[in-house]
C-alpha positions as CSV (number, residue, x, y, z in Angstrom):
1,M,-89.6,29.5,83.8
2,F,-92.1,26.8,84.7
3,L,-92.9,25.4,81.2
4,E,-89.2,25.4,80.4
5,K,-88.7,23.0,83.3
6,A,-90.2,20.3,81.1
7,V,-86.8,19.6,79.6
8,V,-85.4,18.3,83.0
9,G,-84.9,14.6,83.0
10,K,-85.7,12.2,80.1
11,N,-88.7,13.0,78.0
12,Q,-89.0,10.7,75.0
13,F,-92.5,10.1,73.8
14,W,-92.6,6.5,75.1
15,R,-91.9,7.8,78.6
16,Y,-95.0,10.0,78.5
17,F,-97.1,7.2,77.0
18,V,-96.0,4.6,79.6
19,S,-96.3,7.2,82.5
20,I,-99.9,8.1,81.5
21,I,-100.8,4.4,81.3
22,L,-99.3,3.9,84.7
23,V,-101.3,6.8,86.2
24,I,-104.5,5.5,84.6
25,V,-103.9,2.0,86.0
26,A,-103.2,3.5,89.4
27,L,-106.5,5.5,89.3
28,F,-108.4,2.3,88.5
29,V,-106.7,0.4,91.3
30,G,-107.6,3.1,93.7
31,Q,-111.3,2.7,92.6
32,I,-111.5,-1.0,93.5
33,P,-112.7,-0.4,97.1
34,F,-115.3,2.0,95.8
35,G,-116.5,-0.6,93.3
36,I,-116.6,-3.3,96.0
37,A,-118.8,-1.0,98.1
38,L,-121.2,-0.5,95.2
39,V,-121.3,-4.3,94.4
40,F,-121.9,-5.0,98.1
41,A,-124.8,-2.5,98.2
42,Q,-126.3,-4.1,95.1
43,T,-126.2,-7.6,96.6
44,K,-128.2,-6.3,99.5
45,G,-130.9,-5.2,97.1
46,T,-130.1,-1.5,97.0
47,D,-130.8,0.3,93.7
48,I,-127.5,2.1,92.9
49,S,-128.8,3.7,89.7
50,E,-129.9,6.8,91.6
51,F,-126.6,7.0,93.5
52,S,-124.7,7.7,90.3
53,K,-126.7,10.8,89.9
54,T,-126.6,12.1,93.5
55,M,-123.4,10.6,95.0
56,D,-125.3,10.3,98.2
57,F,-123.6,7.5,100.0
58,E,-126.2,7.2,102.7
59,S,-128.6,6.0,100.0
60,I,-126.5,2.9,99.6
61,G,-125.9,2.4,103.3
62,V,-122.4,3.9,103.5
63,D,-121.4,6.6,106.0
64,P,-120.7,9.8,104.0
65,N,-117.2,10.2,105.6
66,V,-116.3,6.7,104.6
67,G,-117.7,7.4,101.1
68,L,-115.6,10.5,100.8
69,I,-112.5,8.4,101.6
70,L,-113.6,5.9,98.9
71,V,-113.8,8.7,96.4
72,I,-110.5,10.2,97.3
73,L,-108.6,6.8,97.4
74,S,-108.5,6.7,93.6
75,F,-106.7,10.0,93.5
76,F,-104.4,9.0,96.4
77,V,-103.2,6.0,94.5
78,G,-103.0,8.0,91.3
79,F,-100.8,10.6,93.0
80,W,-98.2,8.0,94.0
81,G,-98.4,6.4,90.5
82,L,-97.6,9.8,89.0
83,F,-94.8,10.3,91.6
84,L,-93.2,7.0,90.6
85,A,-93.6,7.7,86.9
86,V,-91.8,11.1,87.2
87,K,-89.0,9.7,89.4
88,L,-88.4,6.3,87.7
89,I,-89.5,6.7,84.1
90,H,-88.6,10.3,83.5
91,E,-85.8,10.3,86.0
92,K,-86.5,13.9,87.0
93,P,-87.0,15.4,90.5
94,F,-90.7,15.7,91.4
95,L,-90.1,19.4,92.0
96,A,-89.6,19.9,88.3
97,I,-93.3,19.5,87.6
98,L,-94.3,21.5,90.7
99,S,-92.3,24.8,90.4
100,A,-89.5,26.6,88.7
101,A,-88.2,27.7,92.1
102,K,-85.3,26.0,93.7
103,K,-87.5,25.0,96.6
104,F,-91.3,24.4,96.9
105,R,-92.9,27.6,98.0
106,W,-95.2,26.6,100.9
107,N,-95.8,30.2,101.8
108,R,-97.6,30.7,98.5
109,V,-99.8,27.6,99.2
110,F,-101.0,28.9,102.5
111,Y,-101.4,32.4,101.3
112,A,-103.7,31.2,98.5
113,I,-105.6,29.0,101.0
114,G,-106.2,32.0,103.2
115,L,-107.1,34.5,100.5
116,W,-109.3,32.2,98.5
117,F,-111.2,31.1,101.6
118,A,-111.8,34.7,102.6
119,L,-113.1,35.6,99.2
120,S,-115.2,32.5,99.0
121,A,-116.8,33.2,102.4
122,L,-117.5,36.8,101.5
123,A,-119.2,35.7,98.2
124,E,-121.2,33.1,100.2
125,L,-122.4,35.7,102.6
126,A,-123.5,37.9,99.7
127,V,-125.4,34.9,98.2
128,Y,-126.9,34.1,101.6
129,Y,-128.1,37.7,102.0
130,Y,-129.6,37.6,98.6
131,D,-131.7,34.4,99.3
132,P,-131.2,32.9,102.8
133,A,-134.1,30.4,102.3
134,R,-131.8,28.3,100.1
135,Y,-129.6,27.4,103.0
136,S,-130.1,24.9,105.9
137,F,-127.9,24.5,108.9
138,D,-127.2,20.8,109.7
139,F,-124.5,20.4,112.4
140,E,-124.0,17.0,114.0
141,L,-120.8,16.9,116.0
142,M,-120.2,13.1,115.7
143,S,-120.3,13.4,111.9
144,F,-118.6,16.7,111.6
145,L,-115.4,15.9,113.5
146,P,-114.5,12.9,111.3
147,L,-115.4,15.0,108.3
148,L,-112.9,17.7,109.3
149,L,-110.2,15.0,109.7
150,V,-110.9,13.3,106.4
151,S,-111.3,16.6,104.4
152,F,-108.1,18.2,105.6
153,L,-106.0,15.1,105.5
154,F,-107.2,13.4,102.4
155,L,-108.9,15.9,100.1
156,P,-105.5,17.7,99.3
157,F,-104.4,14.4,97.7
158,Q,-107.3,14.6,95.3
159,T,-106.9,18.2,94.4
160,S,-103.1,18.0,94.3
161,F,-103.2,15.0,91.9
162,E,-105.4,16.9,89.5
163,E,-103.3,20.0,89.6
164,I,-99.9,18.2,89.3
165,F,-101.0,15.8,86.6
166,I,-102.9,18.4,84.5
167,R,-101.3,21.7,85.1
168,G,-97.9,20.3,85.9
169,Y,-97.0,17.1,84.1
170,L,-99.4,17.3,81.1
171,M,-99.1,21.1,80.6
172,Q,-95.3,20.8,80.5
173,G,-95.5,17.8,78.1
174,V,-97.8,19.6,75.7
175,G,-95.5,22.6,75.9
176,L,-92.6,20.4,74.7
177,I,-94.6,19.5,71.6
178,T,-96.3,22.8,70.7
179,R,-93.6,25.3,71.9
180,Y,-96.1,28.1,72.6
181,S,-97.3,28.7,76.1
182,W,-100.9,29.5,75.2
183,I,-101.5,26.1,73.6
184,P,-100.8,24.0,76.8
185,L,-102.8,26.7,78.7
186,V,-105.9,26.0,76.5
187,I,-105.4,22.2,76.2
188,S,-104.9,21.7,79.9
189,S,-108.1,23.7,80.6
190,L,-110.1,21.6,78.1
191,I,-108.7,18.4,79.7
192,F,-109.7,19.7,83.1
193,G,-113.2,20.4,81.9
194,G,-113.5,17.0,80.2
195,L,-112.4,15.2,83.4
196,H,-115.4,16.7,85.2
197,F,-117.9,15.9,82.5
198,M,-119.3,13.0,84.4
199,N,-119.7,14.8,87.7
200,P,-123.3,14.7,89.0
201,E,-123.7,18.4,89.0
202,V,-123.4,18.5,85.2
203,E,-126.6,16.5,84.9
204,Q,-128.2,18.4,87.7
205,Y,-127.5,21.9,86.6
206,G,-126.8,21.6,82.9
207,L,-123.8,20.8,80.7
208,G,-123.4,24.3,79.3
209,L,-123.1,26.3,82.5
210,M,-121.1,23.7,84.3
211,M,-118.6,23.4,81.5
212,I,-118.2,27.1,81.4
213,Y,-117.3,27.0,85.0
214,Y,-114.9,24.0,84.8
215,I,-113.1,25.2,81.7
216,G,-113.1,28.7,83.0
217,F,-111.6,27.5,86.3
218,G,-109.0,25.6,84.3
219,I,-108.0,28.7,82.3
220,F,-107.8,30.7,85.5
221,M,-105.6,28.2,87.2
222,A,-103.4,27.8,84.1
223,V,-102.9,31.5,83.9
224,I,-101.8,31.6,87.5
225,T,-99.4,28.6,87.0
226,I,-97.7,30.3,84.1
227,M,-97.5,33.8,85.5
228,D,-96.2,32.5,88.9
229,D,-93.9,29.9,87.4
230,G,-95.3,27.1,89.6
231,L,-98.3,25.3,91.0
232,E,-98.1,26.5,94.6
233,L,-100.9,29.1,94.4
234,V,-103.2,26.8,92.4
235,L,-102.6,23.9,94.8
236,G,-103.8,26.1,97.6
237,I,-106.8,27.4,95.7
238,H,-108.0,23.9,94.6
239,A,-107.5,22.4,98.0
240,I,-109.5,25.0,99.9
241,T,-112.2,25.0,97.2
242,N,-112.9,21.3,97.8
243,I,-112.5,21.5,101.5
244,Y,-114.9,24.5,101.6
245,A,-117.5,22.5,99.6
246,S,-116.9,19.4,101.9
247,V,-116.8,21.1,105.3
248,F,-118.6,24.4,105.2
249,V,-121.2,24.5,102.4
250,S,-122.3,21.5,100.3
251,Y,-125.0,21.6,97.7
252,S,-127.6,19.2,96.3
253,G,-126.4,17.4,93.2
254,G,-122.7,18.1,93.9
255,A,-119.9,15.5,93.7
256,L,-119.2,16.0,97.4
257,Q,-122.2,15.0,99.5
258,T,-121.0,15.4,103.1
259,P,-122.4,16.4,106.5
260,A,-121.2,20.0,106.0
261,L,-122.2,22.8,108.3
262,F,-124.6,24.2,105.7
263,K,-126.5,22.7,102.8
264,L,-127.5,24.7,99.8
265,E,-130.7,23.1,98.7
266,V,-130.9,24.6,95.3
267,M,-127.9,26.2,93.6
268,D,-128.3,29.2,91.3
269,T,-125.6,28.3,88.7
270,K,-125.7,31.7,87.0
271,L,-125.2,33.5,90.4
272,M,-122.5,31.0,91.2
273,L,-120.7,31.8,88.0
274,I,-120.9,35.5,88.6
275,A,-119.6,35.1,92.2
276,W,-116.8,32.9,91.0
277,A,-115.8,35.4,88.3
278,V,-115.7,38.3,90.7
279,I,-113.6,36.6,93.3
280,S,-111.3,35.2,90.6
281,I,-110.6,38.7,89.2
282,I,-110.0,40.0,92.8
283,F,-107.7,37.2,93.5
284,L,-105.7,37.8,90.3
285,Y,-105.5,41.5,91.1
286,I,-104.1,40.9,94.6
287,V,-101.6,38.2,93.8
288,Q,-100.2,39.9,90.7
289,R,-99.5,43.0,92.8
290,K,-98.1,40.9,95.7
291,Y,-95.8,38.8,93.5
292,N,-95.1,41.6,91.0
293,W,-96.3,39.8,87.8
294,Q,-95.4,42.2,85.0
295,N,-94.7,40.2,81.9
296,W,-98.1,39.0,80.8
297,N,-96.7,38.1,77.4
298,K,-95.6,34.9,79.1
299,L,-99.1,33.6,78.4
300,F,-98.5,33.7,74.7
301,K,-94.8,33.7,73.9
302,K,-92.8,30.9,72.4
303,I,-91.2,28.6,75.0
304,D,-87.5,28.8,75.0
305,F,-85.9,25.4,75.3
306,T,-82.5,26.4,74.0
307,D,-79.3,25.4,75.9
308,K,-81.2,23.1,78.1
309,P,-79.8,19.6,78.7
310,V,-82.5,17.1,77.7
311,A,-82.9,13.8,75.9
312,L,-85.9,14.3,73.6
313,D,-87.3,12.4,70.6
314,P,-86.8,14.5,67.5
315,E,-90.5,14.7,66.8
316,I,-91.1,16.2,70.3
317,H,-88.1,18.6,70.3
318,A,-88.7,19.9,66.7
319,G,-89.5,23.6,66.6
């Protein structure tokens, strides 16, 4: 079981505290080039106040593909900070926070990528049929080719960091304290929503609807993680979600302002929520049949840490 894998390695409270601090520091270090770019733009007389609302790098004189790298760099450094924390501070194999399987299941990652992309594309076609005037086609080969490279090589670091840190490391850690699987499911989803609170689309399209989406997406991903005993499916979903938004269809006010193939000038958030809910239900139906998920009680049951070799602080290990 995935949540039970939390007991692998050394898990005293101080190790979680120091590791989280290390990850936060790594994220800030990764943001330094981004900050330098903003300072440089300001010294040239550019008003960067509007940039914080739009995330349009062209408005501060930075190529959008370079801007995307600057955004991702923080997560790239954060990813390796988390890796070092797990290996050196917790002294556990990195696989322990990725999957309960003996080996990382790459086939699940690629299956999720293919299925989620297909469902997203079908939903997009339905929205396009509903109101094609919202879309504009904007293909520039010399901008699009670097975008493909950056998106497929670097965006998975951003999405993987979020999934591994929130639905791997933190969800297991919360499970150690609370002992019931539904609690880390809910808490990790609230954390995921909170981390997206400052995204520009929240101001653009409203706090209520966007938080429903982000927290709902977090719950959806946490359910999959627990039921499938690993992060492989959600790593695939999250990666292709952001790649799709970067490469194929971007939208005004979104966190990823890139030279994508299509631009959605005005996003209907209610329609977006409906489309997301539909494809999420379809995805769950397909994967639960494919991977034979039967014991849905796993989402609510008490986590069994008995007979597992682990060094825990008494206050963490107490039932």
